[in-house]
TIMAR-284621 format. One record per residue (C-alpha): x, y, z; residue number from 1; residue in one letter. Coordinates in Angstrom, 2 decimals. Layout:
<pt x="X" y="Y" z="Z" pos="NUM" code="A"/>
...
***
This chain:
<pt x="4.24" y="-2.68" z="-12.23" pos="1" code="M"/>
<pt x="1.32" y="-3.93" z="-11.26" pos="2" code="K"/>
<pt x="-0.90" y="-1.00" z="-10.78" pos="3" code="E"/>
<pt x="-4.84" y="-0.55" z="-9.80" pos="4" code="M"/>
<pt x="-6.50" y="2.64" z="-9.31" pos="5" code="T"/>
<pt x="-7.69" y="3.97" z="-5.86" pos="6" code="A"/>
<pt x="-11.69" y="3.56" z="-6.65" pos="7" code="K"/>
<pt x="-10.30" y="-0.83" z="-7.64" pos="8" code="E"/>
<pt x="-9.33" y="-0.64" z="-4.06" pos="9" code="V"/>
<pt x="-11.94" y="0.80" z="-2.47" pos="10" code="E"/>
<pt x="-14.45" y="-1.21" z="-4.10" pos="11" code="L"/>
<pt x="-12.33" y="-4.59" z="-2.92" pos="12" code="L"/>
<pt x="-12.75" y="-2.96" z="0.77" pos="13" code="V"/>
<pt x="-15.94" y="-2.14" z="0.55" pos="14" code="N"/>
<pt x="-17.06" y="-5.65" z="-0.67" pos="15" code="E"/>
<pt x="-15.36" y="-7.11" z="2.50" pos="16" code="G"/>
<pt x="-12.02" y="-8.66" z="0.56" pos="17" code="K"/>
<pt x="-8.97" y="-9.65" z="3.24" pos="18" code="A"/>
<pt x="-6.45" y="-7.19" z="1.60" pos="19" code="L"/>
<pt x="-2.89" y="-7.05" z="2.81" pos="20" code="D"/>
<pt x="-2.17" y="-3.26" z="2.60" pos="21" code="I"/>
<pt x="1.39" y="-1.31" z="3.52" pos="22" code="I"/>
<pt x="0.92" y="2.90" z="3.18" pos="23" code="D"/>
<pt x="4.84" y="3.47" z="3.18" pos="24" code="V"/>
<pt x="4.20" y="7.13" z="4.16" pos="25" code="R"/>
<pt x="5.93" y="8.85" z="6.88" pos="26" code="E"/>
<pt x="3.82" y="8.04" z="10.60" pos="27" code="V"/>
<pt x="3.12" y="11.65" z="10.28" pos="28" code="D"/>
<pt x="1.33" y="11.30" z="7.60" pos="29" code="E"/>
<pt x="-0.44" y="8.29" z="8.54" pos="30" code="V"/>
<pt x="-1.50" y="9.26" z="11.39" pos="31" code="A"/>
<pt x="-4.00" y="12.10" z="9.36" pos="32" code="A"/>
<pt x="-6.13" y="8.74" z="8.19" pos="33" code="G"/>
<pt x="-5.19" y="5.65" z="6.76" pos="34" code="K"/>
<pt x="-7.35" y="3.05" z="4.76" pos="35" code="I"/>
<pt x="-8.93" y="0.23" z="7.35" pos="36" code="Q"/>
<pt x="-6.77" y="-2.07" z="8.03" pos="37" code="G"/>
<pt x="-3.37" y="-1.27" z="6.29" pos="38" code="A"/>
<pt x="-0.36" y="-1.41" z="8.13" pos="39" code="V"/>
<pt x="2.24" y="1.29" z="7.97" pos="40" code="N"/>
<pt x="5.44" y="0.69" z="6.82" pos="41" code="I"/>
<pt x="7.61" y="4.03" z="5.92" pos="42" code="P"/>
<pt x="9.30" y="3.32" z="2.80" pos="43" code="L"/>
<pt x="13.15" y="4.28" z="4.49" pos="44" code="G"/>
<pt x="12.30" y="1.13" z="6.54" pos="45" code="L"/>
<pt x="10.71" y="-1.11" z="3.48" pos="46" code="V"/>
<pt x="14.28" y="-3.02" z="3.06" pos="47" code="E"/>
<pt x="14.19" y="-3.85" z="6.96" pos="48" code="F"/>
<pt x="10.94" y="-4.61" z="7.29" pos="49" code="R"/>
<pt x="10.31" y="-6.73" z="3.73" pos="50" code="M"/>
<pt x="11.40" y="-10.36" z="6.52" pos="51" code="H"/>
<pt x="7.93" y="-9.18" z="7.83" pos="52" code="E"/>
<pt x="6.39" y="-9.98" z="4.59" pos="53" code="L"/>
<pt x="4.77" y="-12.88" z="3.22" pos="54" code="D"/>
<pt x="5.59" y="-13.68" z="-0.31" pos="55" code="K"/>
<pt x="2.68" y="-16.02" z="-0.57" pos="56" code="S"/>
<pt x="0.32" y="-13.18" z="-0.15" pos="57" code="K"/>
<pt x="-0.55" y="-10.23" z="-2.26" pos="58" code="E"/>
<pt x="0.26" y="-6.85" z="-0.89" pos="59" code="Y"/>
<pt x="-1.20" y="-3.28" z="-2.32" pos="60" code="I"/>
<pt x="1.25" y="-0.51" z="-1.42" pos="61" code="M"/>
<pt x="-0.79" y="3.23" z="-1.10" pos="62" code="V"/>
<pt x="1.33" y="6.47" z="-0.49" pos="63" code="C"/>
<pt x="0.25" y="10.09" z="-0.88" pos="64" code="R"/>
<pt x="0.19" y="10.23" z="-4.85" pos="65" code="S"/>
<pt x="1.75" y="6.52" z="-6.05" pos="66" code="G"/>
<pt x="5.37" y="7.63" z="-6.13" pos="67" code="G"/>
<pt x="6.66" y="6.22" z="-3.15" pos="68" code="R"/>
<pt x="4.57" y="3.43" z="-3.05" pos="69" code="S"/>
<pt x="5.40" y="2.69" z="-6.67" pos="70" code="G"/>
<pt x="9.34" y="3.01" z="-5.70" pos="71" code="R"/>
<pt x="7.99" y="0.09" z="-3.00" pos="72" code="A"/>
<pt x="6.63" y="-1.65" z="-5.26" pos="73" code="T"/>
<pt x="9.26" y="-2.21" z="-7.51" pos="74" code="Q"/>
<pt x="12.00" y="-2.78" z="-4.73" pos="75" code="F"/>
<pt x="9.99" y="-5.09" z="-3.35" pos="76" code="L"/>
<pt x="9.01" y="-6.81" z="-7.10" pos="77" code="E"/>
<pt x="13.12" y="-7.20" z="-7.05" pos="78" code="G"/>
<pt x="13.20" y="-8.96" z="-4.04" pos="79" code="Q"/>
<pt x="9.96" y="-11.86" z="-5.21" pos="80" code="G"/>
<pt x="7.03" y="-10.22" z="-3.40" pos="81" code="F"/>
<pt x="3.90" y="-10.48" z="-5.58" pos="82" code="N"/>
<pt x="3.05" y="-6.47" z="-4.83" pos="83" code="V"/>
<pt x="0.84" y="-3.90" z="-6.50" pos="84" code="I"/>
<pt x="0.63" y="-0.14" z="-6.38" pos="85" code="N"/>
<pt x="-2.46" y="2.21" z="-6.20" pos="86" code="M"/>
<pt x="-2.18" y="5.09" z="-8.64" pos="87" code="A"/>
<pt x="-2.61" y="8.15" z="-7.26" pos="88" code="G"/>
<pt x="-2.15" y="7.45" z="-3.52" pos="89" code="G"/>
<pt x="-4.42" y="8.57" z="-0.74" pos="90" code="M"/>
<pt x="-4.75" y="11.86" z="-3.08" pos="91" code="L"/>
<pt x="-7.32" y="9.68" z="-4.96" pos="92" code="S"/>
<pt x="-8.84" y="7.84" z="-2.45" pos="93" code="W"/>
<pt x="-12.06" y="8.56" z="-1.82" pos="94" code="E"/>
<pt x="-13.16" y="5.51" z="0.89" pos="95" code="G"/>
<pt x="-13.46" y="6.02" z="4.49" pos="96" code="K"/>
<pt x="-10.43" y="6.05" z="6.78" pos="97" code="V"/>
<pt x="-9.62" y="5.47" z="10.12" pos="98" code="N"/>
***
């Protein structure tokens, strides 16, 4: 499983890179703030919403601490998607949230 640190993701965001970020936290968790541009697909719905994703893109998976996004990363990898887990999750995120 590929991983990036929250700091590495933050640097890409600050450089203005177009990233496809999927936040797998629950709706109430995301309401407290998410990485700008991140799409919320709660972990329990990933299997049912993966048809919304494009296998030609690279996705960065995010959750609170890195556990749920790790499970989502492994699942989507097994389905042929190009995914990276953001290690440490939002607890490690020091960038802006919206």
